[in-house]
N, C-alpha and C positions, 0 to 999 in steps of 0.2 A: 816399512815396506811390506813385510809379511810375505806370504806365499803368493806368487803371481797367479792371477785368475781364479784363486780359490773362492773368493767372494762371489764371482759371477756363476760358479758352479752351484753354490749353496743358495743363491738369491731366490730362485723360484720357490723354495721350500721353507722360507722363514715366515714368521708371524709378526705383524705390526700390532702392538698392543699399547693401550694407554698406561701411563706411568703409575696410576693408582693400583694396578695389578701387582706391582712390586712392593706394595705396602707390607711392612712387617718382615721383609727379607733382608739378608745380609749379602752384600756384593763385594768382591775383591776388585781393586783398581790399581793398575800400574801407574804410580805417581808420575814417573818420567814421561809416560805416554800422554798423560793429561796435560802436563806442562808444555810439552813440545807440540801438541796437536794444533796444526794450522797457524802456528806463529813462531817467531824467533824469541830467544830469551835475552836479547840484547837490551840494554837500558837506554831508553829514549828520554830526552829532556822534558818533553811535554807530559808523558805518562810513564814515570819510572816503574819498573817491576810490574808490568801489565799482567804477567802470568799469576802474580799473587792475587790481584783483584778477581781475575776470572776463576781461579781456584776457589776463592771464598764463595762467590755467588753460586757456582755449580754445586759445591758441597752443601751450602745452605739450603738449596732447593731440594736436594735428596733428603736431608735431615727433616725438613718440614713436611716432606711427603712420607715420612715414617719409613724411609729406606736407610739402613745402617751401612755406610761405606767403610771398608777396611783398605787403607792404602799400603801398598807394598813398595819398599825402597829398593833401588838397585844395589846388588852386591858386586862382587868382583866379576868383571866382564870375561866371558870365555875367549880363549885365544883365537878361535875361529871367527870372531866378530871384530877383531882389531881394525881391519881395513874399513869396515862399514862404520865403525865409531869415528875413525879419522875423517871420513867423508862427511858425517853428520856434524862434527865439530866445526868444520869449515863453513857449513851452511848456517848452523844455528848462531854462531858467534861472529858472523860477517859484520863488519862495521863496528865491532867492539874494540875495547882497548887492546893495544898490542901486547903480546906475551913478553915476559921478562926473558932476557938472554944472559948467558954467562959471559965471562970475560973473553972467551974464545969465540963468542958469537953463536954458540950452539944454543938451541932452545932448551930451557931447563924443564919444560913441561912436555911430556910425551904426547904426540898427536894421537896416539892410540889409547890413551887413558881417559877416564871420566873425571879428572881432577877439577876442571872448571865447572862442569855440570853438577858435580856433587855439591858444590857451594850453593847452587840454585836450589837443589833438592833439600839441603839442610834448612834453608830459609822457609821452604814450603812445609817442612816437618814441624817447625816452630809454630807456624800459623795453624796447622791442623791440631796441634796439641792444645793451643789456646781455645779452639772450638770444641775440644773434648773428643776428637776423632782419633781412633787407634791407628798407629803406623807400625808396620811390621818390617823388619829388616830381612830381605831375602839373601840366601847364600850366593846367588848368582844372578841370572836374568830375572827381572821382576815378573815378566810374562810367564816364565816357567813356574815361579812360586805361586802366582795367582791360579794357574791351571791346576797345580797340585792341590791347592786348598779346595778347589771345586771338585776335583776327582775324589778327594778323600772325604768329602761331605762336610767340610768345615764352613763353607760358604755356599750360598744358593746359586751363584753364577759369577761370571767375570765380565766386567765392563771394559771393552777394548775395541779399538779400530784395527788392531793388528791380528791378522789371521794366523800368525805363528802359534797362538795359544791352542789351536786345535791340534797342531803337531805335538804339543806338550801334553795333550790328554784332556783338555777342558771339555766338559760335557754340555754346558749351557753358556752362551755368550750373548751379552747385551750390547747392541751397536746402534749408532746414529741416534743418540739422545736428542730429543727436541723439547725445549722448554720455552716455546714461543709465547710472547705476550699477547698476540693477536691471532685471529682466525680460529678455525675449527680445532686445531691442535691445542690452542690455549684453553678453549672451552672444556676440553676433556682433561686438562691438567698436564698436558705434555704426552709424548709417545716415545716408543723405543722399539727397535727391531730385535726380535728374539730368535736366536739360532739354537735349537735344541737338538743335539746329536742323538739323543735317545729316539727321536722321531725321524730325523733326516738320515741317520746311518743306515737303518734297514731299507729305506726307500732307494737310496743310491748304492747300497752295498759298499759303504765307505767307512773305513775305520782309521785308527791312528797310523798304522803302518803304511796304508795307501796314501794318506796325506803326506807322510814323510817322503815317500817316493816322488810324489808330485812336487814337493819342495826341491828335491835334488834335480829333477828334470826341468821344471818350469822356472825355478829360481826362488830364492828366499834371502833373508838377511845374511846367512852364512855362506851362500854361494849365489851372489846376485845375478850372475849371467845365466845360470842354469846350463842346459845343453842347447847349443845353437841349432836352430831349425826344428825344435820340438815344441809344439804348442799344446794348448789345452785339449783339443780334440784327440790328438795322438795319445796323450797320457791317459785319457778316459778309456780309449780302446784297449790300451795295455792293461790297466788295472781291472778292467771288467772280466778278464780271462782267468784271474786267480783270486783266491780267498785272501782276506786280510792277514791271516796267520802265515801264509807261505810267500807273499809277494816280495818281501825284502830278501829272503834267502834265495829266491829264484833269481832276482836281479844280481845278487852277489856272486852267483855261479855263472854269470854270462861269460866271463873270461875263460872259464874251464870247459866250456861247451862249444868250442869252435866248430868241430865237425858236425854236431847236431844242427847248428844254425846254418851251416853251409848247405847241408842236405835240404833243409826247409826252404832256403832261398832258391835252390835249384828247382824244387818242386813247384813253388808258386810262380816261377818265371818260365816254366816248361810250356812251350807253345803247342806241343802235341797233346796236351791234356785240356779237356774242356774246363773253362773257368767257372762253369755253373755247377756241374756234378762231380768233377774230378776224375771222370773216366776217360779212356782213350778216345780221341777225336776232338774236333773243333766245335765251338759253340754254334757256328753257322750251319755245319752239317747236322748237328743234333736238332737244331730248330726246324730243319726241313724233313729229315728222315727219322728223327727220333733216336733214342739210345737203348740198345738191347740190354745193357746191364741195369739200366733204370727200369726196364720193362715198359717203355713208353714208345708209341709209334710216331709221336710228334712231340718235339721238345724233350726236356730232361728235368730231373729233380734238382732244383736249385738249392734245396735245403741241405744237401749232402756236403757241399764244398764252398759255395760262393761266399757266405758270411765268414766261415772259418778261414778261408784263404785271405780275406781282407784283414782279419785280426792278426794272422801269422805274418803277413806282409808288413803291417804296421809295427809289430814287435821287432822284426828283422831290421827295419829301417832305423827305429829308435836305438837299438843295440849298436848298430854300425856307427851312428853319430855319437853316442855316449862314450863308447870305448876309445874315441879319439883322444879323450883326456886320460892321462895315466893314472889319476887318483880316483876315477869314478868306479864305484860309488864311494863318496867320501865317508869313511868310517867315523871320523871325528864328529861330523854333522849328525850322523845317525845316533851316535852315543849321546850327544848333547840333547837331542829330542827325547831319547828313551831313558834318560837318567832317572835313578830311583828317587822317590819322594823323600824329602827331608823335612816335611812339615811336622811340627809337634802334634801330639795326640789331642791336646786341648789348647785353646787360645782364648784369652779374654777379649772378645771382639765387640763388647757392648759399648754404647755411647756414654761417655763420661760427662760430668758437669762442665760447661764452658767456663773458662777463666776470664772473667770480664776485664779485670785490671790489666792482665797480660795482653789481651787482645787489643784493647784501646791503645796501650803504649806502643805495641808493635805496629799498628796501622798508622799511627801518627808519625812514627819514625820512618817507616818504609814506603808508605803511600801518600804521606802528607795530608791525611784526613784530619779534620778537626775532631776534638774529643767528643763533642756532642753528636756528630755524625756517626762516629764509630760506635758510640753507646746505643744509638738508635738501631744500628745493624745487628748488634750482638744481643740486645734485649729479647727479641722474638725467639732466639735459640735458647736463652736461659729459661724463659717462661715455659716453652714447649718441653724442655728437659724436666723441669719441675713437675709439670702435669703428668709426664710419663713415669716419673719416679716420686709418687706422693709421699712415700715413707722416708725419703731423704730430707736432710735439713734444708729449709727453704731460705733463700736470700731475699725474695720478694713474695708478696702475697696480694691477692685481689682486694682492691679497695672498693670497687664498684663494678657491677656488670651493667654496661651502658645500654646496649641494645642487641637485638638479634641480627645476624648477618648470614648470607649464603655465599660462600667462597668456593668457586669452581664446583658447584653442585653439592658441597658439604655444608650441613647445618652448623653454624658457628655462632660465637658470641664476641662482641667487642668489649674488651675488659680494660679497665684502668687499674694499674698496679701501684704498689708502694713498697718501699724497702722495709724489711723487718727490723733491721738495725742499720745504723749509719755506715754501711759497707762502702758506699760510693760517695761519701762526703768528700768534697774537694776534688773529685775526679774531673768535673767539667768546670772550666774557668767561668767566672761571673760575667765577663763581657760576652761570652758565647750564649749564656742563658738569657741575658738582656736582649741580644739580637734575635734570639729565637722567639721570645715573647712578643717582640714587635712584629714579627712576620707571621705569627700564629694567633689569631684572635681567641682560639679556644683555650689559650693559656698553657700552663705547664702540664696539664693533663694529657695533651696530645703527645708529649715526649714519653709518657709512661703507658701509652695505649698500644695494645696488640689485639690480634684476632685469633681466637683459639677454637678448635673443634668442640662442639657441644658435648660429645661423648666424653672427652677427656676432662672438660671442666666440670661436668655434672658428677663424674666419679671422684674427682679430687676435692671439689668445693661445692657440695650439694646445698649447703645453707645459703651461700651467696646467690646461687642460681635461683633457689626458691624465693628469696627475698625480691629478686628482680621480677619474677613471674607474678608475685603477689601484688606488687605496686604497678604492674603494667596494666593499663586500662584494657578491658575486654572489648574487642570490636564486635559490634552486632552485625551479623550478616543480613543484608537487605534481601527480603524475600521477593523474588521476581514473580510478578503475576503472569500466569500462563496466558499466552496470547491466543486469542480466538482465531483459529485458522481461517474460518469463513470471513471474519471481519478483515483480517489481514489480506485475504484474497480480494475482497471488495476494494480495499484501499489501493491495492496494486492495479486493479482494473481502472479505477478512477484516475490514477496518475498516468497510466498509459494512454487513456483517452485524451487527457490534457495534452500530452506530448503529441499524440496523433493529430489533434486539431491544429497545433502550431506548425507541425511539419508539413511540407508540401507533399501532395499526393503524386503518385507515379502517373505519368501521362502515357497513354497508349495501352496496348493490349498486355494484360498480365501474362507472363510466360506460363506454359503448361506445367502443372504440378506446384505452382506457387499460389498461396492463398493469402488474403489480407488478414491482418491480426484481428480485425473486428469480427470476422466470421468465426475465428477460433474462440473468441470470448462469447459469442452468441451460443455456441455449442456448450461451453462451460457453464453459462448461466442456466441452461436447461437442466443440466445435471445438478447444479448447485441448488436449484429450486426443489428438486426431489430430496436432496439431503436435508434441506431445512424442514421439509414436511415430515420427514422421518424423525427429526429432532423434537417435533411438537407432539409426537405420539405420547400417550399416557405412560408414566413410568411403571405403574402397578398393573399387573395382568392377572391378579387374583380373581377378580370378578369377570368370569368369561361371558356371562350374559350381557354385561355392559358393553364389552367389546363387540359382541354380536349385534347389539343394538346400534352401535356406532356404524358398523359396516352396513347394517340394513338402512340406516339413515342416509348414508352416502348413495347406496344403490337405488333407494326409493325415488330419488330425484332425477334419475336417468330415464330414458325411454324404456317402455316395457320390453324386457328381455326374458323369455322363458326357456330358451334353449340356446345352445352354442354348438355350431358345426353339426347340427343334427342330433345332439345329445340333450336330453331333458335335464333342466337344472333341478337340484334338490330343493331350492328355495324359490318361491314365487315372489318375484320382485314387486310386482304390482299390488298383490294382495297381502304381501308381507307375512306369508305363512308357508309351511312346507307344502309342496305339491303332492307328495306321497311319502310313504315310509322310505327311509334312506336305505339304499342298497350299496354294496361295495363299489359298484361301477359308477355310482352317482358322484356329482361334483360337490365339494364342500364350500365353506364360507370363503376360502381364499379364491375359489373360482368366481365368486360373486364380484370380486374386485376386477377380475379379468373381464367378466361379462360387462360390468359397468364401463370399463375402459374401452371395450370393443364397441359398445353402443355409441359412446361419445366419439370414438374414432370414426365410425361410419358416418356420423352426422357432420363432423367438422373437418375431416381430412379429404384429400383429393382422391378420386377413384384410383389413380395410379398408385398412390401410397397404400390404399386399402388392398389392392391386389398383391403388393409386395410384402404383406404381413401374413406369414403362415402361422396361425395359432395352433400350438400343439394340442393334440387331443387328450393326452394324459399327463403331460409334464408342463406345469405352469412355469417352472424355472426357465424353460426355453424362451418365454416372453421376456423374462428379466435379463437373460444373457444377451438378448438383442436390444439392449436398452437404447443404443444410439439410433436404432431404426424406429423405435416406438416412443421416443421421447415426447412427440406431439400428442400422443394418446394420453399419457399420464398428466401432461401439463394442463390439459383442459379440465381435469377434475381436482387439481391440487387445491385451488382456492376454496372450492366447495368443501373439500375434506377438512381443511383447517377450521372452517366455521363450525362444522359438525363436531369436531374434536373439542373445540373450545367450549361449545355449549354443553357437551357431555361432561367436561372437566368441571365446569361451574356447578352442575347439578348433582354430581356424584362425589361423595367424600372419599371414596376409595381410589379415585383416579389420581 
């Protein structure tokens, strides 16, 4: 159950993180909580001991993700939890075998003990031992011991669905593990909710003592009902008024402060006092005439009393309801949560070598697995442990690195193993091996195949990895030829024209603002022709005289133009010589191109277009910026320009 509504208070401040961020960390887990989570522990004929199967797969997932789990076993249950344990026993073992009775008909097993459940936990402990996972015996509640391990820095966090661990002092809790096989969660390797009290505590001003008070008022495993009529919002208002160090002592003094709270109650309920500012007078009167004590002619200062009044009123109401119970606040519950740490200073929490023979025998006996199936499940754990501990004696060794793999974004190798000595001889019956070979065309190699991270395999067996890389054929990357943007554009235009011919044309008047696609391509063709002309320019510009000759050749074939907008040209186009000595205000060779274009424009363009073309007197760039307007001007000289450039290129070695 945990503390009622505590998860909803902490929910907005948790972080959802991928499981790979837990790699290399040690986490404490309440074994009883994992076994009982979302299931009963009754034995069903179809799938006996389902909790063992789930425990194996969840633990295996953590180990292969490089997360070291430390399972904590339940110790002696505290007396304050006897009633809750009896209720859970009735739920968990419903449908199970009847309990043995004595001759007098009395039950020999106490409903308030964990005798039946301890048998389940013992079987889980044997399974974890076969997997090489450490189990620690807690002196009392496993949740308390997990929290103490985390508080004392022996583990990095606590994996739990029970919010009681915060009341015991846990600093970081991992909740809602997701190891889905499909979807975005599977692509990232799973995810988990992280509740870090080092970050959440300062934001909410929430410490261990305030969480304990919330457990007493809202309800927890030790007082399931809590205080009737007190909810999450009321508790938050109460704990916000006091610091974490003083809150419990303040609540414990409630019974000895009867007169103080009677006076507070009279004050907050006094009708002659304004509920906004706390001064004499009613709120309605202050709203119209103002408050002299607040120094305001209209309204009053609500910051003086309104919020404070609501907090005092909430505490008065909570106190009245809580003191209806003679034992509130329950000191034994407070002592249980605040018990001193009994964790040892050092614990051997490392992952040990899996015991293959013990595991196979146990799963055959308890889950009715075949020996070959159990061996397939334990082999990846054995190989991963060996790669993580390369200096330890090896039971199996790589026979061949088969190929490269990428598993959940991690670069890996597919490895075929072989046993160093006949450790597993006779472990799998011959008839199972025969059936396996019939179902697997790859042969016995598929039984000994695992997928291992490249980093671990390269560190532990560099020679085998290098041999694989040496015999692996090198793939030549095909060089992609850069596509010509202009040719690609031409192809696109051709295809669109084909489609346009096949498609029926719109009948009727084209709506205003809508243009046909062919007009758009006509405009692009004009700009495209200019780009192609630029591409045909000579690459070398070392010989300036040749470039001047080319320009002169272009201009010479245009009508005589000796001035432009009233300004005399520096170069006489008709005579192909300078008109006069060049002055600063004269026009240079670039202006000759403008002059040539202007001449052609006047000859081939309409009068309307000619009037709409203002040629700048001193800035040739103006003409180029208005390219869309003057495209007809340049198009008339492009073909001639190409011919002149081609002739110049053929006759000059430097072009």
